[in-house]
N, C-alpha and C positions, 0 to 999 in steps of 0.2 A: 712382892706379894704381901698380902695380909696373913696373919697367923692362920687363919682357917684354911685360906687356899694353899698356904705352904704346906700344912699337914696333909691335905689332900694330894698335894703333888707329889710329896714323900711317898705316900702309900701308892699312888699311881706308878711312880717310877720302880718301886719294889716290884709291882705286879708285872711291869713291862720287862724287868730283868728275868722273871720267872718265865715269860712267854718269849724269850729273846729269839728262839728259832724262827718265829713267825716274821716274814718280811715287813710288815707295816710296823711292828714293835721294834724291830731291830733298826729300822729307819728313824724313828723317834729317838732311840738311844744314841745313834750316830749324829743325829742333828744336835742332840743336847750336848754331847761330848766336844764336837767341832766347835760349838758355839762358846762353850766354856773356855776352851784352850785358846781359840783366836781371840776372843773379846775379853778374856780373863787374864789368863797368864800372860799373854803377849800384849795386853793393853798398856799404853803409856800413860793413861790417866791416873792420877792420884786417887780419885774418887770413882764411883761406879760410873761407867760410860753409858751414853745413851744408845751406842750400838749392842751393848750386853742386852739391856732391856729389850730392844727391838728383835734380836734374834733369839735369846734364850727364852724370853717369857711365852712365845707361842707354844713352845715345847712343853713349858711347865703348866701352861693352861691345859694342854691335852692330857698330860698325867693326871691333873686334877679331875679332868672330865671322865678319864677312864676309872678313876677311884670311885666317883659318884655312881657311874654306871653299875660297877660291880658292887657296890653297896646297895643299889636298887635291886639288882638281880637277887642278891642274898635276901633282901626283905621278902621279896615276892616267893621266893622259895620257903621261907619260913612261914608264910601265912599258910593255914590249913586250906585244902582245897574245898571250895564250895561251888555253888551255881553261879557265883558271882566273880568267877575266876577271870572273865574277860575283863573285868573292871581293875584287876589288880596292878597292870602297868600304870593307868592313868592315876589310880590312888596313891602308888608309891612316889611317882613323879611329883605329884601335887603336894605330898607330904615333904618331899626333899626341897622342892621350892619354898614352901612354907617356912622350912627351918633354915635354909641356907641363904635365901635372899637377904632377910633382914640382918643376919650375923654379917655376912660378908659387905653388905651395904654399909651398915653401921661402923665396921672396923676400918673400912676405906674413909668414909667421911671423918672419922675421928682422927685417922693418920693424916688426911690432907689438911683439916682446919685446925688441928691442935698440935701434933707432933712435927709436922714438916715446918710449921711456923717458928718452931724452937730451935730446928736443926739447920734448916737453909736459910741463908741471910736474904733479906729483902733488898731490892735494888733502891738505890738512893732516890730515884724518881717517886717511888711509892711512898717513901717516907715524907718527901717533900709535899706530895698531894695531901697526905695526912696532916701535915703541920698547917696548911692553910685552909683546910675544909674543916677539920674537926680538932684541930690541936691548938697550940697557943696564938696562932695568927688567924683563927676563924673569923669570918665576917668583915675583913678589911678589903676584900676584893683586890683593885689595882693598887691599893695602898701597900699590899705586901710586895716585896721586892725579893726573888729569888736570884742568886748569883751563882754561876757554876763556871767551870773552866771552858769546856767545849761542847756542852750538851744543850745549848739554849734552844735550837731549832727543834730536837728530840724531845725537850721538856714541853714546848708548845703543842707538839703532837699528842703528848700523854694527856695534857690538860683537854685537848679537844675531844679525845676519847671519853673522857670524864664529863663531858658536856659543858665545861667551864670556859665559855667564850667571852661573854660580857664581863663576867666576874673574875676573869683570869688574872692572877698576879702579874706584875711586871718582871720580865724575865731579862736579866743582863748577864754579860759575860765578865770576868775579872779584868780582862783587857779594857773593856769600855769604862769601867768605874776607875780603875787605877790611873788610866790616861787622862782622867779628868772630863771626858766625854759626857759620862752619866753619873758623875758624882752628885750632881744636885738631886737626881732621882733617889738615890740612897739617902740624902739628907732629908729628903721630904717623906720618906717612908714611914709607914706606922708599924712595920715589922720587916726585919731582914732576916732571910733563911741563906745560910752558907752551905753549899755542897763542896765536894772535893776539899774537905777542910784540912787534909794533911800537906796540902801543897804551900809553896810559900806565898803565892798571891793571897790565899784565904788568910794567912796569918798577918799580912800587911793590912788587908782590910779589916780584920778583927781590931787590930791596933788602931787604925783610924776611928773606927767605931767607939772604942773605949774613950778616945780623946775627945771626939766631938759630941758623944752622947754618954757622958759619965754616970749618968742616972740609970740608964737602960740596963736591963738584966740580960746576961747571956747565959743561955742554958743548952744543954746537949739533949737531941732528940735521937732516939735509937729505935730499930725494930725490936722483935722479941728476942732474937739471938744476941743483940748487943754488938753485933760485928758491922752493921751498916749504921754509920753516925753522921748527923750533920748539926750545925750550929743554928740557934734561933737567937736573935737580938731583938728586944721589943721593950717597950716603956714598962715601969713598974706598974 
């Protein structure tokens, strides 16, 4: 949860404990406790599991909603009685939405676009697409060659999603290249992208490229976390 929602959820949880004798509130506490124990304490995941998000977040959202509801009731009670009392619920609700919506939306957009990109590693497919569409291999179309171990079919599907059909790079496997069946395509390439670079086939092909194309530059391309890496070989 974002910071604002988390604060509201803690306030709501505190209120629910205060009203624990009421069946609906007791149900929420039991739901939250069972979810934490089952998917948190006994979770086999090293990181936060999706199960925890699916089971715990609805209860946390309910806590946050209860906190907002109690805050609105307190605001309505604090406003002096006037002839416009019937408009107080709508006015306080509108005020809450005016404050909370931009705050929560902005915090979540920031987490998604900025924080997550620096914490969660990007799939190698995404980095490969970036290499040939806006990176060092941009504009070469089929002159770009992407070599991977077992992902050739999946890569073709990914490029289809991005709408790259006519301009799609040539997709090869290390087995095709190192067996000699597609080595000529690598020799004629304008830019070569190597995925699965920690394996032996990638190191062998890289040695071949350094021998056959000694003037080519070999550079590493990563995502924002630096965890997903691939190699790009291209002319200087």
